[in-house]
C-alpha positions, -999 to +999 in steps of 0.1 A: -428+417-069-390+412-065-377+379-079-342+364-075-325+331-081-296+320-059-276+291-047-271+284-010-278+313+014-253+337+000-261+334-037-290+320-057-267+294-074-237+278-058-217+252-077-185+232-069-173+197-077-202+173-072-226+200-059-251+223-074-275+242-050-303+264-063-327+287-044-354+308-061-372+336-042-403+358-048-406+385-022-400+367+011-408+332-001-377+311-009-377+276-023-349+252-031-349+235-065-332+202-072-310+204-102-282+179-100-246+188-108-229+175-140-220+138-137-184+147-145-166+181-141-181+213-128-214+229-135-251+221-136-266+191-154-291+215-169-277+242-192-289+279-192-307+274-225-328+246-211-336+267-180-345+297-201-369+276-222-382+261-189-389+296-177-409+304-208-429+272-205-435+276-168-446+313-172-471+304-198-484+274-178-488+294-146-504+324-165-529+301-182-543+292-147-542+329-136-560+342-167-585+313-167-595+321-131-602+357-142-626+344-169-642+316-148-627+289-170-618+256-153-585+244-167-577+208-161-543+206-177-518+227-195-489+214-216-462+237-230-432+229-252-406+255-260-378+250-285-352+271-302-316+272-315-283+282-300-253+286-324-218+295-315-206+301-279-217+335-266-244+338-293-281+345-284-309+320-290-328+322-322-360+307-336-376+305-301-411+292-305-436+274-282-467+253-285-494+249-259-522+225-253-549+233-228-576+210-216-604+230-201-642+232-196-657+258-220-661+265-256-633+261-281-635+298-289-632+308-252-603+285-245-585+296-277-590+333-267-577+325-232-545+310-247-539+339-271-545+364-243-521+345-220-494+348-247-500+386-247-495+389-209-469+362-202-442+382-184-412+361-194-422+360-230-427+398-230-393+403-212-375+385-241-397+403-267-384+437-257-348+427-254-343+438-218-307+447-209-289+424-185-261+440-165-232+423-146-234+446-116-206+432-095-178+407-096-159+393-066-127+373-069-115+349-042-080+337-045-064+307-027 
């Protein structure tokens, strides 16, 4: 499964004064997300840390439903909250933790095991846990 995030048609994210366009794509299915630009200046109204934590929460939430289906558990609702700390500019996040609440039909023990197993297989959580390298592959400069 190949995943990308981009802005406009040429890049996953495209930002200029008063505009912020975001497209995400898995395989051949692209979707536009609405993330407003900053009210003043350049950039997105959501910062990268918020989006990173949203990715963690979304991954766990989606995986709960996937893993529940494998077990025949009917999940009615999943709530996930991720928090952590960012220090100085350029520094990595620390103290990242999340909490989850699942409302489902089944025994407490089965639902608890579902939640623990989902944490074990959540791809975004596991990506951060192994400190996957991120490489700036290319830069392109346009002068005016």
